[in-house]
Structure formats: structure tokens, C-alpha cells
C-alpha positions in Angstrom: 37.7 35.5 105.5 38.0 36.6 109.1 40.0 39.8 109.9 41.5 40.3 113.3 39.4 43.4 114.2 39.0 43.4 118.0 36.7 45.5 120.2 39.6 47.8 121.0 40.4 48.2 117.3 36.8 49.1 116.6 36.6 51.6 119.5 39.9 53.2 118.4 38.6 53.5 114.8 35.4 55.2 116.0 37.1 57.3 118.7 34.9 56.1 121.5 37.1 57.2 124.4 35.1 55.7 127.2 35.1 52.2 125.6 38.9 52.5 124.8 39.7 53.4 128.4 37.5 50.7 129.9 39.0 47.9 127.7 42.5 49.0 128.5 41.8 49.3 132.2 40.3 45.8 132.4 43.0 44.4 129.9 40.1 43.0 127.8 42.2 42.8 124.7 45.2 41.0 123.2 48.2 43.5 123.1 49.9 41.4 120.4 46.9 41.3 118.0 47.4 42.8 114.6 44.9 43.7 112.0 44.4 43.4 108.3 46.6 45.7 106.3 48.9 46.2 109.3 46.8 49.0 110.8 47.3 49.2 114.5 44.8 50.7 117.0 47.0 53.8 117.1 47.0 54.0 113.3 43.2 53.9 113.1 42.8 56.6 115.7 45.5 58.8 114.2 44.0 58.5 110.7 40.6 59.5 112.0 41.8 62.3 114.2 40.8 61.0 117.6 43.1 63.0 119.8 42.0 61.6 123.2 42.2 58.0 122.0 45.7 58.7 120.6 46.8 60.0 124.0 45.4 56.9 125.8 47.0 54.5 123.4 50.4 56.2 123.6 50.5 55.4 127.3 50.7 51.7 126.6 54.1 50.1 126.7 53.3 47.8 123.8 52.4 50.6 121.5 55.0 51.5 118.9 54.2 55.1 117.8 56.3 54.7 114.7 55.0 51.3 113.5 54.1 51.4 109.7 51.2 49.5 108.1 51.6 47.2 105.2 52.1 50.2 102.9 54.8 51.7 105.1 52.4 54.4 106.4 53.0 55.4 110.0 50.4 56.9 112.3 52.1 60.3 111.8 51.8 59.9 108.0 48.1 59.0 108.2 47.4 62.0 110.5 49.3 64.3 108.1 47.5 63.2 105.0 44.1 63.8 106.7 45.0 67.2 108.1 44.7 66.2 111.8 46.9 69.0 113.3 46.4 68.1 117.0 47.1 64.4 116.5 50.2 65.4 114.6 51.5 67.5 117.4 50.8 64.7 120.0 52.8 62.2 117.9 55.6 64.6 117.3 55.9 65.1 121.0 56.6 61.4 121.4 60.3 60.3 121.4 61.1 57.9 118.6 58.6 59.2 116.1 60.3 59.9 112.7 58.6 62.9 111.1 60.3 62.3 107.8 59.8 58.5 107.5 59.0 57.5 103.9 56.4 54.9 103.1 56.6 52.0 100.7 56.4 54.4 97.7 59.0 56.7 99.3 56.5 59.4 100.2 57.0 61.3 103.5 54.4 62.7 105.7 55.2 66.2 104.2 54.6 64.8 100.7 51.2 63.5 101.8 50.3 66.8 103.5 51.4 68.8 100.3 49.2 66.7 98.0 46.2 67.0 100.4 46.3 70.8 100.8 46.8 70.7 104.5 48.7 74.0 104.9 48.9 74.0 108.7 50.1 70.5 108.9 52.7 71.4 106.3 53.9 74.3 108.4 54.2 72.1 111.5 56.3 69.5 109.6 58.5 72.2 108.0 59.3 73.4 111.5 61.1 70.2 112.2 64.9 70.2 111.4 64.8 66.5 110.4 62.2 67.0 107.7 63.5 67.5 104.2 61.2 69.8 102.2 62.5 68.5 98.8 62.8 64.8 99.5 61.8 62.8 96.4 59.8 59.6 96.5 60.5 56.4 94.5 59.4 58.0 91.3 61.2 61.3 91.9 58.1 63.2 93.0 58.7 65.9 95.6 56.3 67.6 97.9 56.4 70.6 95.5 55.5 68.5 92.5 52.5 67.0 94.3 51.3 70.5 95.3 51.7 71.7 91.7 49.9 68.7 90.3 47.0 69.1 92.6 46.7 72.9 92.2 47.4 73.8 95.8 48.7 77.4 95.4 49.1 78.3 99.0 51.0 75.1 99.8 53.1 75.6 96.7 54.1 79.1 97.9 55.0 77.9 101.3 57.3 75.3 99.8 58.8 77.8 97.4 59.8 79.9 100.4 62.3 77.3 101.4 65.8 77.6 100.1 66.3 73.8 99.9 63.4 73.4 97.5 64.3 73.1 93.8 61.3 74.5 91.9 62.6 73.0 88.6 63.4 69.5 89.8 62.3 66.8 87.4 61.0 63.4 88.5 61.8 60.0 87.1 59.6 60.7 84.1 61.3 64.1 83.4 58.2 66.0 84.6 58.9 69.2 86.5 56.5 70.9 88.9 55.7 73.4 86.1 54.9 70.6 83.7 52.6 68.9 86.2 50.7 72.2 86.7 50.4 72.7 83.0 49.1 69.2 82.4 46.4 69.7 85.0 45.5 73.2 83.9 46.3 74.9 87.2 46.8 78.5 86.0 47.5 80.0 89.4 50.3 77.5 90.1 51.7 78.0 86.6 51.8 81.7 87.2 53.6 81.3 90.6 56.2 79.0 89.0 56.8 81.2 86.0 57.6 84.2 88.3 60.7 82.2 89.4 63.9 82.9 87.5 65.2 79.4 88.5 62.3 77.7 86.6 63.1 76.8 83.0 59.9 77.2 80.9 61.4 75.4 78.0 62.5 72.2 79.9 61.6 69.2 77.8 60.1 65.9 79.0 61.2 62.4 77.8 59.3 63.0 74.5 60.9 66.4 73.9 57.7 68.2 74.7 58.0 71.6 76.4 55.4 73.0 78.8 54.0 75.0 75.9 53.4 72.0 73.6 51.8 70.2 76.5 49.5 73.2 77.3 48.6 73.4 73.6 47.9 69.7 73.4 45.4 69.9 76.2 43.8 73.1 75.0 44.8 75.2 78.1 44.4 78.6 76.4 45.1 80.7 79.5 48.4 78.8 80.2 49.4 79.0 76.6 49.1 82.8 76.8 51.2 82.9 80.1 53.9 80.8 78.6 54.1 82.9 75.4 54.6 86.0 77.5 57.6 84.4 79.2 61.0 85.4 77.7 62.8 82.5 76.2 59.8 80.4 75.2 60.1 79.2 71.6 56.6 78.8 70.1 57.9 76.7 67.3 60.2 74.3 69.1 60.2 70.7 67.8 59.8 67.7 70.1 61.5 64.3 69.4 58.8 63.4 66.8 59.3 66.6 64.9 56.0 68.1 66.1 55.6 71.8 67.0 53.0 73.3 69.4 50.9 74.3 66.4 50.8 70.7 65.1 49.5 69.6 68.5 46.9 72.4 68.5 45.8 71.4 65.0 45.5 67.7 65.9 43.5 68.5 69.0 41.2 70.9 67.1 42.0 73.8 69.6 41.0 76.7 67.3 41.5 79.4 69.9 45.0 78.1 70.8 45.9 78.1 67.1 
């Protein structure tokens, strides 16, 4: 199978500025040519952080700086998820670029930056009025829930500093940021969330499990201790199947937790 990967696509992907400039100057490329997966030349250069190539390509009339690939990812989204701050700034300086454009899964550039631990990119995006810091994706996941799930404490704290962010917002599967952090065993994130009065440590998921029963089930001893120190946590609460945290501990053989 032959993919439409031209010389200009290749030079943009690799960031070879001289070759990109020469091909454009001599018009030795097809301006209408696409590529497999919907990746444009600008998308490749933005994803790989090639600042000078991005600047050159943005001067072309036929280049759409907001064009998504087959998964709905724009050059800005790709730059954000890979932590390319300078490329991000260049794209944001271009009129018509939407800094909050969701991809096919409903994930925004901010969401990708939050899950990838790119603190500076996150700050740049949060500085834009049109960026919603609590925008959910198609599954209800917010930038905060992605930061919590991946254990990115610094990113989490930046997001928690925004008034618009709901730290207890459940996704489509009834999982809150706290529950995601508990499931992955991220103690620092759990601690930061439990310090918030607007976080309910007893919020149940679709199975009726609380963060405590989930922590017990996975044997996260340190998190179990943190949750038990939090006022309002019931160590004997039943889920929808009539199981208490102690039953989960026994079934998992977690002696220290028991």
C-alpha cells in the first residue's frame, strides 16, 4: 500500500529547515496532497516540535493551522500533548486557531497537556479566556481527572487553583478524580484531593464502591490510612453487592490492610 508521503512531508517531519525552505521556494510539492491519517505537514512539524518549520509552513496560503487529522487532533493539540511550548505559542499567535478544540474523543489540548505532565503548556493554555479548564470529553473525563489518574501532582494543583474546576466531578463511569488517583495508587494526588472540603471521600461508583473499598481491593495501604483519617469515611460501608472494605481486603489477601 502506497502512502502519500511527499518530500515536503518528510522534511517537515524531520525538521530539516533548509530542505523545507528550498522545496517551498521552488514549488516542488503538491499543495493539495494529503497524507495517511490526515496528518498535514504542519501537523508533523508541530507534533515533533520543529519551530522554524512551523513558522515557514504558516506563511503558506494553503495551510490551515486548525486542520484536524483523522482523529480530530489539530497541530495545536499535537504540540500540547508533546510539551512543545514554543510551537504552541506560535500557533496561538495565529488567527483562526482554536485553543479549546476537542478531538474525536472530545479531548481538548488542555486535556492532553494535563495527562502528559506538561506544566508550562498547561499554564499557557489556561491563560487563554476561550479555554475551559473543566471541559469533559466524550466519556466525561476532565483535565483534572486525567492529571489525577496519571499522578501528576503539580498539574493537579494548578488545575485545582481554578474556580471553574470541580474537583469532585464524576465521569460517565461515575469515577471522580479521587477515585482515579486511588485506583492507580497515587498517594500525593489523593492527599491533595482529600485536603479539599468540596471532595466527597465517600462518593460511590456504579458498583457502590467508595474510594476506601477500591483502595483496600488494590492493597494500597498508605491510601487506606489517609482515607480512614478523613472525617466522614465509613470503614464498614456496603457496596451494591453487600461487600464491605474488609471483605475486599480478605478476598485480596491484603493482611496489612486488614
